[in-house]
C-alpha positions as CSV (number, residue, x, y, z in Angstrom):
1,M,138.6,196.2,99.2
2,C,135.6,196.5,101.6
3,Q,135.0,192.8,101.6
4,E,138.6,192.0,102.1
5,T,138.9,194.6,105.0
6,F,136.0,192.9,106.8
7,L,137.4,189.5,106.1
8,R,140.8,190.5,107.5
9,A,139.2,192.1,110.4
10,F,137.2,189.0,111.2
11,R,140.3,186.8,110.9
12,G,142.2,189.1,113.2
13,L,139.6,189.9,115.7
14,R,141.5,188.0,118.4
15,G,144.5,190.3,117.9
16,F,142.3,193.5,118.5
17,K,143.5,194.6,122.0
18,G,141.0,197.4,122.5
19,E,143.6,200.1,122.9
20,A,142.1,202.2,120.2
21,K,138.5,202.5,118.9
22,F,137.4,199.5,116.9
23,S,136.6,201.9,114.0
24,S,140.2,203.1,114.0
25,W,141.5,199.6,113.9
26,L,139.1,198.8,111.1
27,Y,140.2,201.9,109.2
28,R,143.9,201.0,109.7
29,I,143.2,197.6,108.1
30,A,141.4,199.3,105.1
31,L,144.2,201.8,104.7
32,N,146.9,199.3,104.6
33,L,144.9,197.2,102.0
34,C,144.4,200.2,99.9
35,R,148.1,201.2,100.1
36,D,149.1,197.7,99.0
37,W,146.6,197.8,96.2
38,I,147.9,201.2,94.9
39,R,151.5,199.9,95.0
40,R,150.4,196.8,92.9
41,Q,148.6,199.2,90.4
42,R,151.7,201.2,89.9
43,R,153.6,198.1,88.8
44,T,150.7,196.9,86.6
45,P,150.3,198.4,83.2
46,T,146.9,199.8,82.3
47,V,144.6,197.8,80.1
48,P,143.5,199.6,76.8
49,M,139.8,200.0,76.1
50,P,138.5,197.0,74.0
51,D,137.9,197.5,70.3
52,G,134.3,197.9,69.3
53,L,133.2,199.6,72.5
54,D,131.2,202.7,71.7
55,L,131.5,205.1,74.6
56,M,128.7,207.4,73.4
57,E,126.4,204.3,73.3
58,L,127.5,203.3,76.7
59,A,127.0,206.9,78.1
60,G,123.5,206.9,76.4
61,E,122.5,203.8,78.5
62,Q,123.4,205.7,81.7
63,G,121.3,208.7,80.7
64,P,122.5,212.3,80.5
65,V,123.5,213.2,84.0
66,E,125.8,216.0,83.2
67,S,127.1,217.7,80.0
68,I,130.1,216.4,78.2
69,E,131.8,219.6,78.9
70,D,131.3,219.3,82.6
71,L,132.3,215.7,82.5
72,V,135.6,216.5,80.7
73,A,136.2,219.5,83.1
74,R,135.6,217.3,86.1
75,R,137.8,214.5,84.8
76,E,140.6,217.0,83.9
77,M,140.4,218.5,87.4
78,G,140.5,215.0,88.9
79,R,143.6,214.2,86.9
80,A,145.3,217.5,87.9
81,V,144.5,216.9,91.7
82,A,145.8,213.3,91.4
83,E,149.0,214.5,89.8
84,A,149.4,217.2,92.5
85,M,148.8,214.6,95.2
86,R,151.6,212.4,93.8
87,H,154.0,215.3,94.8
88,L,153.0,215.1,98.5
89,P,154.7,212.9,101.2
90,D,152.7,209.9,102.2
91,E,151.6,211.4,105.5
92,Q,150.2,214.5,104.0
93,R,148.5,212.6,101.2
94,T,146.9,210.2,103.6
95,A,145.7,213.0,105.9
96,I,144.0,214.8,102.9
97,V,142.4,211.6,101.6
98,L,141.1,210.6,105.0
99,K,139.8,214.1,105.8
100,E,138.5,215.4,102.5
101,Y,137.4,212.2,100.7
102,H,136.4,209.9,103.7
103,G,135.2,212.7,106.0
104,L,137.1,211.5,109.1
105,T,137.7,213.9,112.0
106,F,141.1,215.1,112.9
107,Q,141.0,212.9,116.0
108,E,140.1,209.8,114.0
109,I,143.0,210.5,111.7
110,A,145.4,211.0,114.5
111,D,144.3,207.7,116.0
112,L,144.8,206.0,112.6
113,Q,148.1,207.5,112.0
114,G,149.3,207.1,115.6
115,C,150.3,210.7,115.9
116,P,149.2,213.9,117.9
117,L,146.2,215.8,116.8
118,S,148.4,218.9,116.1
119,T,150.5,216.9,113.7
120,V,147.5,215.8,111.7
121,K,146.3,219.4,111.4
122,T,149.8,220.5,110.3
123,R,150.0,217.7,107.7
124,L,146.7,218.6,106.3
125,Y,147.4,222.3,106.2
126,Q,150.7,221.9,104.6
127,G,149.4,219.3,102.1
128,L,146.6,221.5,101.0
129,S,148.9,224.5,100.6
130,V,151.1,222.4,98.3
131,L,148.1,221.2,96.4
132,R,146.7,224.8,95.9
133,R,150.2,226.0,94.8
134,H,150.7,223.2,92.4
135,L,147.2,223.6,90.9
136,H,147.7,227.4,90.6
137,Q,151.0,226.9,88.9
138,T,149.5,224.4,86.4
139,G,146.5,226.6,85.7
140,S,144.0,224.3,87.3
141,R,141.3,225.5,89.7
142,P,139.9,222.9,92.1
143,A,136.2,222.9,92.8
144,R,136.8,222.4,96.4
145,V,140.0,222.2,98.4
146,S,139.2,223.2,101.9
147,G,141.4,223.6,104.8
148,K,138.8,224.1,107.5
149,A,139.4,222.7,110.9
150,S,136.8,220.6,112.5
């Protein structure tokens, strides 16, 4: 995705008008590519693990980084959060991903989404509230779901 983002940015450089920051324009390209990829993935069935692949052997090659219990708990929490995120509107989900996973500021998110700063803060707060409520109802406890303003 990264390579494709830079390739598209290079090809479309003449179309960059300078009305927004270059980084915002680049993030928008990446965001659109990722959304397209996610849409394609939803339509594509998952591929089963090949026969004869020993996961324990593969894990041993990587070295013990965390216990199996921690790994399982982290993956289960990841699945629970991903499931909860599916219930959010696109605008809230995008705001959360950009803020919590990519570390963008509220202003950068506002520039990317083309909306006021207060709208981004509202989307993030409402989205995180829905996530917390959904995770609480399903009995999952997130390791970190912040709602801090920056």
